[in-house]
C-alpha positions, -999 to +999 in steps of 0.1 A: +000+000+000+028+024+009+046+017-024+014+022-043+010+056-026+045+066-036+039+055-072+007+077-073+026+107-060+054+102-086+028+100-114+011+132-102+045+150-101+054+138-135+020+150-149+024+185-136+060+186-147+050+180-183+025+209-183+033+242-200+047+269-178+020+286-157+019+324-159-013+334-140-007+321-105+017+332-078+044+305-077+061+323-048+030+317-027+029+279-027+055+273+000+037+297+023+004+278+017+021+245+024+035+259+056+001+273+067-017+241+059+007+213+067+035+225+091+030+212+126+051+242+136+024+265+124-002+246+144+021+248+174+025+285+171-013+289+170-018+268+201+010+287+218-007+320+210-040+309+223-025+294+254-007+327+261-039+346+254-058+325+279-032+332+306-029+369+299-067+374+297-072+358+331-045+381+346-060+412+331-095+403+342-083+399+378-067+433+376-098+451+362-120+435+389-100+454+415-112+487+400-146+498+413-173+507+387-152+496+358-165+495+323-174+463+306-144+442+297-137+430+261-113+415+237-109+424+201-100+398+175-094+397+138-111+368+120-092+355+089-060+335+098-065+344+135-098+327+143-107+313+109-085+294+085-092+304+049-061+289+033-083+267+012-094+296-010-058+305-017-049+269-025-079+266-048-069+298-067-033+284-070-045+251-084-068+269-109-039+289-122-051+323-108-047+345-078-073+354-051-093+385-060-123+403-044-148+383-064-134+350-054-131+362-018-168+372-017-178+338-031-156+321-004-172+342+024-207+332+013-198+295+012-191+295+050-165+267+047-136+282+068-123+261+096-112+271+130-076+280+137-062+255+162-070+266+198-093+294+188-127+280+197-115+268+232-100+302+239-131+323+229-153+299+249-130+306+279-133+343+274-171+340+272-171+321+305-154+351+321-182+374+308-158+391+285-174+407+254-159+394+222-157+418+192-149+403+158-133+430+137-127+421+101-121+436+067-146+412+051-174+429+033-199+445+056-230+437+034-256+418+053-252+385+034-214+384+041-219+391+078-247+365+081-227+338+062-197+344+085-218+343+116-234+310+106-200+296+097-187+305+132-217+292+150-213+259+132-177+258+145-187+266+180-176+302+184-194+320+212-212+354+209-218+347+172-255+356+172-252+393+179-244+414+148-232+443+171-202+420+178-192+418+142-176+450+129-169+445+093-157+468+065-139+463+033-141+500+023-121+515+051-095+489+059-082+509+089-095+492+120-086+520+144-121+536+142-138+503+150-114+497+179-122+532+192-159+524+188-155+494+211-134+515+236-163+539+242-183+512+261-157+486+269-122+483+283-102+463+257-080+438+276-065+419+247-062+422+209-056+392+187-045+391+150-022+378+123-014+413+109+002+441+128-026+465+117-049+444+139-033+459+169-023+495+163-028+522+136+009+529+136+014+499+114-010+510+087+005+516+052+041+518+065+074+507+050+092+475+059+116+496+080+089+516+097+070+485+107+101+469+122+109+500+142+073+502+155+075+465+166+105+473+187+089+505+201+059+483+212+080+454+223+064+451+258+029+448+243+035+416+224+027+386+246+009+410+270-020+428+253-011+419+217-012+382+207-001+376+171-006+345+150+014+332+120+003+340+084+030+335+058+004+337+029-006+374+028-008+405+049+006+440+055+041+425+056+038+416+019+021+449+009+051+468+025+075+450+002+060+466-029+059+501-014+040+525-038+033+499-065-004+495-066-016+460-077+018+448-088+019+422-115+032+387-108+065+395-126+069+427-105+063+408-073+088+382-082+115+408-091+110+427-059+111+396-038+143+386-053+159+420-047+148+420-011+164+387-002+192+392+022+224+372+019+253+368+043+262+400+063+277+428+043+271+412+009+242+430-008+221+414-035+232+438-062+268+428-055+259+392-060+242+400-092+272+419-104+295+390-097+272+366-116+271+389-146+309+391-147+312+353-152 
């Protein structure tokens, strides 16, 4: 049986090797998808994040309870790749020789087939047991059908507080989440923020360069693992957008060229120096 499986795998690889060169999908994305879907390390990082979130939330709740007449207590979480695993839509796009776009994303949201990120449901149930308000802030479309489909998807997975639309703050027009976080802060004290993208935590990460984002991370060093709990996402995010700087909707060839130029080599040897050496031979 084992040999038969290996033979099948070899035949599949041979089949795809004989196909003509693909030009419409992002070849640089496939390893990220494989990591997100298959790496036990990725699963471990998610579990580690939610275990830490559970510990810090309990500590913060105890501190707030010492304050008389305190506001309601809440946590704010991103959805995609933080609570919900949507890597299937990216994988489907790759296998169909294309890239994920708004139309395909909208179709995916309506299907309601996302799965739970490891550790997520247990953590949010724990938060609910402490009477903590849970606000799901996402840049999914805010049209009623997208919100309803997402809520049903989450209820089916066992997420708590997934019946109240006021806990789902969606918007794909204004991707800045700061206004929605501030909206929550009016009535609630936010104890914890969870996300896979730095913009899920602080507006200082929005639309910044690679260097600026790294500097801001160090400035907020004490928040990570305390109020900010971040989860792995090697497939997409603000980190990738920052690579392309001011190029809006870069083509696949532009993305590939920029990625190659930004690869770092051994200390003090810059990529352009390596390219110069290669051209001289």
